[in-house]
C-alpha positions as CSV (number, residue, x, y, z in Angstrom):
1,X,0.0,0.0,0.0
2,X,2.8,2.4,0.8
3,X,4.4,1.7,-2.6
4,X,1.1,2.7,-4.3
5,X,0.9,6.0,-2.4
6,X,4.6,6.7,-3.2
7,X,4.0,5.9,-6.9
8,X,1.0,8.3,-7.0
9,X,3.0,11.0,-5.3
10,X,5.8,10.6,-7.9
11,X,3.4,10.7,-10.8
12,X,1.7,13.8,-9.4
13,X,5.1,15.6,-9.0
14,X,6.1,14.7,-12.6
15,X,2.8,16.0,-13.9
16,X,3.3,19.2,-12.1
17,X,6.9,19.6,-13.4
18,X,5.7,18.8,-16.9
19,X,3.1,21.6,-16.5
20,X,5.8,24.0,-15.4
21,X,7.9,23.1,-18.5
22,X,5.1,23.7,-20.9
23,X,4.1,27.0,-19.2
24,X,7.8,28.1,-19.4
25,X,7.9,27.4,-23.1
26,X,4.6,29.2,-23.8
27,X,5.9,32.3,-21.9
28,X,9.2,32.3,-23.7
29,X,7.6,32.1,-27.1
30,X,5.0,34.7,-26.2
31,X,2.1,32.3,-26.9
32,X,-1.4,32.8,-25.3
33,X,-1.9,30.7,-22.1
34,X,-5.0,29.1,-23.7
35,X,-2.7,27.2,-26.0
36,X,-2.0,24.9,-23.0
37,X,-5.3,23.2,-23.5
38,X,-4.6,22.5,-27.1
39,X,-1.1,21.2,-26.2
40,X,-2.7,18.8,-23.7
41,X,-5.1,17.5,-26.3
42,X,-2.2,16.9,-28.7
43,X,-0.3,15.1,-25.9
44,X,-3.2,12.8,-25.2
45,X,-3.6,12.0,-28.9
46,X,0.1,11.2,-29.2
47,X,-0.1,9.0,-26.1
48,X,-3.0,7.0,-27.4
49,X,-1.0,6.0,-30.4
50,X,2.5,5.7,-29.0
51,X,2.0,4.5,-25.4
52,X,-1.7,3.8,-24.7
53,X,-0.9,2.3,-21.3
54,X,0.3,5.8,-20.2
55,X,-2.6,7.9,-21.3
56,X,-3.7,8.5,-17.8
57,X,-0.3,10.0,-17.0
58,X,-0.6,12.6,-19.8
59,X,-4.2,13.3,-18.8
60,X,-3.0,14.2,-15.3
61,X,-1.0,17.2,-16.6
62,X,-3.0,20.3,-15.9
63,X,-2.7,22.9,-18.6
64,X,-5.7,25.1,-18.4
65,X,-5.3,28.8,-19.0
66,X,-5.6,29.7,-15.3
67,X,-3.1,27.0,-14.4
68,X,-0.6,28.1,-17.0
69,X,-1.0,31.7,-15.8
70,X,-0.3,30.6,-12.2
71,X,2.8,28.6,-13.3
72,X,4.2,31.6,-15.2
73,X,3.7,33.8,-12.1
74,X,5.4,31.2,-9.9
75,X,8.3,31.0,-12.4
76,X,8.6,34.8,-12.4
77,X,8.7,35.0,-8.6
78,X,11.3,32.3,-8.5
79,X,13.5,34.0,-11.1
80,X,13.2,37.3,-9.3
81,X,14.0,35.7,-6.0
82,X,17.2,34.1,-7.4
83,X,18.2,37.4,-9.0
84,X,17.7,39.3,-5.8
85,X,19.9,36.8,-4.0
86,X,22.6,37.2,-6.6
87,X,22.2,41.1,-6.6
88,X,22.7,41.2,-2.8
89,X,26.2,39.8,-3.4
90,X,27.3,42.2,-6.1
91,X,30.6,43.9,-5.4
92,X,29.8,46.3,-8.3
93,X,27.4,46.5,-11.1
94,X,26.5,48.3,-14.3
95,X,23.3,49.1,-16.1
96,X,22.2,49.4,-19.7
97,X,19.0,51.2,-20.7
98,X,17.0,51.4,-23.9
99,X,13.8,53.4,-24.5
100,X,11.7,53.0,-27.6
101,X,8.1,53.3,-28.8
102,X,6.0,50.2,-29.4
103,X,3.2,49.7,-31.9
104,X,0.7,51.3,-29.5
105,X,2.8,54.5,-29.3
106,X,3.7,53.6,-25.7
107,X,7.3,54.2,-24.5
108,X,8.9,51.1,-23.2
109,X,12.0,51.4,-21.0
110,X,14.2,48.3,-20.7
111,X,16.7,48.0,-17.9
112,X,19.5,45.5,-18.0
113,X,21.9,44.8,-15.1
114,X,25.3,43.2,-15.1
115,X,26.9,42.5,-11.8
116,X,30.0,40.7,-10.4
117,X,30.5,39.1,-7.0
118,X,33.6,38.5,-4.9
119,X,34.2,35.2,-6.8
120,X,34.2,37.0,-10.1
121,X,31.0,35.3,-11.2
122,X,29.1,37.6,-13.6
123,X,25.3,37.9,-13.7
124,X,23.6,39.6,-16.6
125,X,19.9,39.9,-16.8
126,X,16.9,42.0,-18.1
127,X,15.5,43.0,-14.7
128,X,12.5,45.2,-15.8
129,X,10.4,46.6,-18.6
130,X,8.6,49.8,-17.7
131,X,5.7,51.1,-19.8
132,X,5.8,54.9,-19.6
133,X,2.4,56.4,-20.6
134,X,3.2,60.0,-19.8
135,X,6.3,62.1,-20.4
136,X,9.7,60.5,-20.8
137,X,12.1,63.1,-19.4
138,X,15.3,62.2,-17.6
139,X,13.6,62.6,-14.3
140,X,10.7,60.3,-15.3
141,X,13.2,57.6,-16.5
142,X,15.3,58.0,-13.3
143,X,12.2,57.3,-11.1
144,X,11.6,54.1,-12.9
145,X,15.2,53.0,-12.6
146,X,15.2,54.0,-9.0
147,X,12.2,51.6,-8.4
148,X,14.2,48.7,-9.9
149,X,17.3,49.5,-7.9
150,X,15.3,49.6,-4.7
151,X,13.4,46.4,-5.6
152,X,16.7,44.4,-6.0
153,X,18.3,46.1,-3.0
154,X,21.2,47.5,-5.0
155,X,23.5,50.2,-3.7
156,X,23.9,53.2,-5.9
157,X,27.6,53.6,-4.8
158,X,28.3,50.2,-6.4
159,X,27.2,51.4,-9.8
160,X,30.2,51.7,-12.0
161,X,28.9,52.1,-15.6
162,X,25.8,53.3,-17.4
163,X,25.2,52.4,-21.0
164,X,22.4,54.3,-22.9
165,X,21.0,54.7,-26.4
166,X,22.5,58.2,-26.5
167,X,19.2,60.2,-26.2
168,X,19.2,63.6,-24.6
169,X,16.8,62.5,-21.9
170,X,19.3,59.8,-21.0
171,X,22.7,61.5,-21.3
172,X,21.8,65.0,-20.0
173,X,24.3,65.9,-17.2
174,X,21.8,68.0,-15.3
175,X,18.2,67.0,-16.0
176,X,18.9,63.8,-17.9
177,X,19.1,60.3,-16.4
178,X,22.9,60.4,-16.1
179,X,22.7,63.7,-14.2
180,X,20.1,62.4,-11.8
181,X,22.1,59.2,-11.1
182,X,25.3,61.2,-10.5
183,X,23.6,63.3,-7.9
184,X,22.4,60.3,-6.0
185,X,25.8,58.5,-6.1
186,X,27.6,61.6,-5.0
187,X,25.2,61.9,-2.0
188,X,25.9,58.3,-1.1
189,X,29.6,58.9,-1.1
190,X,30.4,57.0,-4.4
191,X,32.3,57.9,-7.5
192,X,30.6,59.0,-10.8
193,X,30.1,56.0,-13.0
194,X,31.5,55.7,-16.5
195,X,28.9,56.7,-19.2
196,X,28.9,54.9,-22.5
197,X,26.8,55.0,-25.7
198,X,25.6,51.5,-26.7
199,X,27.9,50.1,-29.4
200,X,25.0,48.5,-31.2
201,X,23.3,51.8,-31.5
202,X,26.5,53.5,-32.7
203,X,27.0,50.8,-35.4
204,X,23.4,51.2,-36.6
205,X,23.8,55.0,-36.8
206,X,27.1,54.5,-38.8
207,X,25.2,52.1,-41.1
208,X,22.6,54.8,-41.8
209,X,25.3,57.2,-42.8
210,X,25.6,55.3,-46.0
211,X,23.8,57.1,-48.8
212,X,21.6,54.3,-50.3
213,X,18.7,56.5,-51.3
214,X,19.3,56.0,-55.0
215,X,18.8,52.3,-54.5
216,X,16.6,52.1,-51.4
217,X,13.9,54.5,-52.5
218,X,12.9,52.4,-55.5
219,X,13.2,49.1,-53.6
220,X,10.9,50.4,-50.8
221,X,8.4,51.9,-53.2
222,X,8.3,48.6,-55.2
223,X,7.9,46.5,-52.0
224,X,5.1,48.7,-50.7
225,X,3.3,48.6,-54.1
226,X,3.4,44.8,-54.0
227,X,2.6,44.2,-50.3
228,X,0.3,47.1,-49.4
229,X,-2.6,45.5,-51.3
230,X,-3.7,42.0,-50.2
231,X,-4.7,40.9,-53.7
232,X,-1.4,42.0,-55.3
233,X,0.5,40.4,-52.5
234,X,-1.3,37.1,-53.0
235,X,-0.8,37.3,-56.7
236,X,2.9,38.0,-56.3
237,X,3.2,35.1,-53.9
238,X,1.5,32.7,-56.3
239,X,3.6,34.1,-59.2
240,X,6.8,33.3,-57.3
241,X,5.6,29.7,-56.7
242,X,4.8,29.3,-60.4
243,X,8.3,30.6,-61.3
244,X,9.9,28.2,-58.7
245,X,11.7,31.3,-57.3
246,X,14.3,30.8,-54.6
247,X,12.3,32.8,-52.1
248,X,8.5,32.8,-51.5
249,X,8.1,36.5,-50.7
250,X,9.6,40.0,-50.1
251,X,10.1,41.2,-46.6
252,X,8.8,44.6,-45.5
253,X,11.3,47.4,-44.8
254,X,11.2,48.7,-41.3
255,X,13.6,51.5,-40.4
256,X,13.4,50.7,-36.7
257,X,14.8,47.2,-37.3
258,X,18.4,47.9,-38.0
259,X,19.0,44.6,-39.8
260,X,16.2,45.0,-42.3
261,X,18.4,47.1,-44.7
262,X,20.5,44.2,-45.8
263,X,17.8,41.6,-45.8
264,X,15.4,43.6,-48.1
265,X,18.2,44.6,-50.5
266,X,19.6,41.1,-50.8
267,X,16.1,39.5,-51.3
268,X,15.1,42.2,-53.9
269,X,18.3,41.5,-55.8
270,X,17.7,37.7,-55.8
271,X,14.1,38.2,-57.1
272,X,14.9,41.1,-59.4
273,X,13.9,39.1,-62.6
274,X,10.6,37.9,-61.1
275,X,9.8,41.4,-59.8
276,X,10.4,43.0,-63.2
277,X,8.1,40.5,-64.9
278,X,5.4,40.9,-62.3
279,X,5.5,44.7,-62.5
280,X,5.3,44.6,-66.3
281,X,2.2,42.4,-66.1
282,X,0.6,45.0,-63.8
283,X,1.6,47.9,-66.2
284,X,3.8,49.3,-63.4
285,X,7.2,48.8,-65.0
286,X,10.3,50.4,-63.5
287,X,12.9,51.5,-66.0
288,X,15.7,51.2,-63.5
289,X,15.2,47.5,-63.2
290,X,16.7,47.3,-66.7
291,X,19.5,49.7,-66.0
292,X,22.8,47.8,-65.5
293,X,24.4,50.6,-63.6
294,X,21.5,50.7,-61.1
295,X,21.6,46.9,-60.7
296,X,25.3,47.1,-60.0
297,X,24.6,49.6,-57.3
298,X,21.8,47.4,-55.9
299,X,24.2,44.4,-55.8
300,X,27.0,46.3,-54.1
301,X,24.6,47.9,-51.6
302,X,23.1,44.5,-50.8
303,X,26.6,42.9,-50.2
304,X,27.8,45.9,-48.1
305,X,24.8,46.0,-45.9
306,X,25.0,42.3,-45.3
307,X,28.6,42.7,-44.1
308,X,27.3,45.4,-41.7
309,X,24.5,43.1,-40.5
310,X,27.0,40.3,-39.9
311,X,29.2,42.7,-37.9
312,X,26.1,43.8,-35.9
313,X,25.3,40.2,-35.0
314,X,28.9,39.5,-34.0
315,X,28.9,42.3,-31.4
316,X,25.6,41.1,-29.9
317,X,25.3,38.4,-27.2
318,X,25.5,38.0,-23.5
319,X,28.5,38.4,-21.2
320,X,30.6,40.2,-23.9
321,X,33.4,42.3,-22.4
322,X,34.6,45.6,-23.8
323,X,37.9,43.9,-24.8
324,X,35.9,41.4,-26.9
325,X,34.0,44.2,-28.6
326,X,37.2,46.2,-29.2
327,X,38.7,43.1,-30.9
328,X,35.7,42.7,-33.1
329,X,35.5,46.4,-34.1
330,X,39.2,46.4,-34.9
331,X,38.9,43.2,-37.0
332,X,36.0,44.8,-38.9
333,X,37.9,48.0,-39.6
334,X,40.7,45.9,-41.1
335,X,38.2,44.0,-43.2
336,X,36.9,47.3,-44.6
337,X,40.5,48.3,-45.5
338,X,40.9,45.0,-47.2
339,X,37.7,45.5,-49.1
340,X,38.8,48.9,-50.3
341,X,42.2,47.6,-51.4
342,X,40.6,44.7,-53.3
343,X,38.0,46.8,-55.0
344,X,40.7,49.2,-56.4
345,X,42.2,46.1,-58.0
346,X,38.7,44.9,-59.3
347,X,38.9,42.0,-57.0
348,X,35.4,41.0,-55.8
349,X,36.2,38.0,-53.6
350,X,34.1,39.2,-50.7
351,X,31.2,40.4,-52.9
352,X,28.7,38.1,-54.6
């Protein structure tokens, strides 16, 4: 009898753990909690075919919307508790902030923290996302940051570096976020932290310095012509299938997404023949699509922006130190010098 009770307890614990795993995946992928019920039905159907003797085990997994919501809340509390414990042992820490507007025109403030303890163990985490519905002045941003610092029991005097997106409300030395933080740190007896401009943001700004208007204007207008109307878009999609094209569609250009430059130019170049035929059929022909010089500019721009995208991805990632980023920037600068040298000799090894 004791064995039966023990077996039931083990099965119940496993079902609970499985429920947590599914809830964790749904939260990470941004899926609605109601999908848990569909997942359970799928698991039951699979169990009936693969292991009918264990159907009851799968049926015991609770994945209702309310249960998944509770599981996610429990996971969130657990993660926050672990992070608070680690933060209490920080010898020093740095913060990185980014403020941008979402699709509902609401300002979202993201706060990342990287800290190190006495054993040189590094912790790097996104600790908060603040929705700012009113003004977004330096003082407003500071108040939100102050809440997070207090929540994780961090000491201002241990703050050694601030990385921002370079906005005036962030970098202002008086009314900006940096100025407000400096005042608090000075009052607590600490030293002013180092202030840096996010290297990813700088790289994106440098990429925008390239004058691609002669190429990008036509590409964007053509993509918008094809994709802005549902019927045309479906017809274009079907046309690409009939032509056995390498790609099934054209991506939208979004200026906020820094990597979209290279992707849209490269895809447009690969589908240039199909695009020209489709536009001619719609009596919307573009003369430049037959211009060899313009096509050469398109190809070069696509290759160059893809190199920039590759560099952008290389300097991303967790736990990267400034020495790592410096090495990657230095390597890319040498690569640009190599490109320039090769192009003067009509060598196109690194350009497709």
